N, C-alpha and C positions, 0 to 999 in steps of 0.2 A: 828482263828484269832489272828495275835500278835495285844498286844496293843499299842506296843510301837511308837513315831512318826518318819518320815522320817528323821528327827534330828538325832535320838536316832537311828535307824535302820544305815545313814553314819557312825558315830560314833563307832556303834558295827563291820562296817566291816571293818573299818581302825583298827580296834582291831584287826582284823584277823576274827572273828564267818562268816565263809561262812554263816551260817542259815541265816543270816542279807541278804542276798542278795535276795535270794530264795524270801524271807515274800518280798523286793519290788521289784523283780522280779511281783510274782502275783499279788501284787496291785494293778502294773499301764499297765501289759501287754495289757488285753482288751482296755485299754485306746487310748496305743500305735496302734494295731490294728486298733482299727475305727479309728482313724483320719489317719492313714497309706491310710488306701483304700477310703479313702475320699480324697484323694490329686493323690492316685495311680487308683484311679478306676479300678483296680484289686485287687483279696486276693491273689494272689501268692501274686506279688509286696508287697502286705501289715504282710505277714508273714516274708517276705526274711528282708524287713525294721526294723520287731520286732526284726529279731536276730542279725539286727548289730546295734541296737540303742543301746541293750543291749550289745552285745559287746564293743562299744564305753564309754559308760558308769561304766562296770567292768575293763574298760583300766584306766580308775578316778584316781583307789583306789590303796595301799593305798595314805591319803593326801586331798582325796578329803574335799571339802565343800560347801556345799547346801547350800547358800545366798538367793535363794529363796526358793517359793513351786517348787516341780519334776513335776507336770505339767511344770511349765513357765522352768524352766530347760531344761524342753525333748520337747516341742513342737517346735522347734529354729532346735533341732537334729533328729527329726521327719521328717518336712518340708524339711530338707536339704536332706534327704537319699532318702526320697520320689522323690522329682523333680528328684534328680540324676536316679532313677531310672525306669521311667518315659524319660528320656533323654534318658538314655541306653537305651532303651524297641523303643524309638523313634526317637533317632536318634536328635539332637543338635535345638532342639526350646527354643525356651524362657522361661521364667519363666513365664513371663504373659499369654499367649498360653497354659504352664502346670498349671497354676494354674485351666485357666477352663474348665481343660481337664473334673474334674469328679463333677458328681451332686451326690445331702447331700440323693438321693429318687430315687429307681427305675421306671422306665418307669412302667405306669398303677396304682402306688398310688396316693388313693387324695388328698395327696399334688404333685402333676406335677407341678398347676401353682404356685403357692411358689416355686421349682426347676428351676419353668422358668424363671422366675423372679429373682431367686436367680446367675443364672447361664446368665443372661443381668447385675446385677451391673458389676464394677471394678473389677479387681481382689483383691486388697485391701479393698476396700472398704465390698469386698463378706466373705473377713481373718477374717477381725474383726467382721465380725457378726455372723459365724461360732463359732471365738471366746468366743465371748461372751457371745450365747443364745443354742449355742449346747455345747461346753465345760468348760461353768456356771467361764468363768477365769475375772476376777476384772480386770477394765482400767489399773490400774497398771502392774496386768501380763503383759497385752495384750500388754502394751509396752514394757515392760522388752524384753519379749519373741521375739518380732518381733523387740530390739532394735532401737523406735521411738519415738517420746516425746508422752507423755500421751495427749498433748492438738491432733495432728496428729493424734492419737482413740479415743477422742472422733468427732474431724472433720468426719471421716469415716465414722464416728457409725452413724455421725447425719444428714448425707448427703447420706449416705443408707438407712434408716428407711424414713427420706424423701419420696424415692424412693417406697418404700417398703410401704406407704402409699398413694402413692397416683395414685398406677397402679390396674386397677380395679379386678384383679386376685388375688391379697392382702389385700387389701380394707378392705374387712372381718378381718382381724385376727387381724385389729385396733377398730375395734366398743365395 
């Protein structure tokens, strides 16, 4: 484990230290794969997105400046590459339809009801809930990653949680 911060690693990469890129890659690779898998619903596509994501990041150097958390920077990259992978595999479906494709839990788990209710949420609400509670992103990070106002994030999260609280299948999660 390299003790340097992401900012320090980016500075090292900009200075020509190739090992720093490897550290950054290994620090976030599992997160990228999980997120890509959530969007694509497919392990092979998720691995392709992983490769494309880090190729995109690599091309940013030298001269890249990290102005947010690394996950905030990576989220829209992974999202867009994932949606493109699904579009390529399935044809030209709209983004709203693509976001409804993946399930956060495989069938047969004890969280099937939660997964079903999450799938029933509008795509924007579902995405904000997953970013907040699965990816552990702050409201500001979510707003930045999605390029929407913080107020919109709060509204989507509030509406999604109200729906989850009211649904008998998920009410127990809020007791």
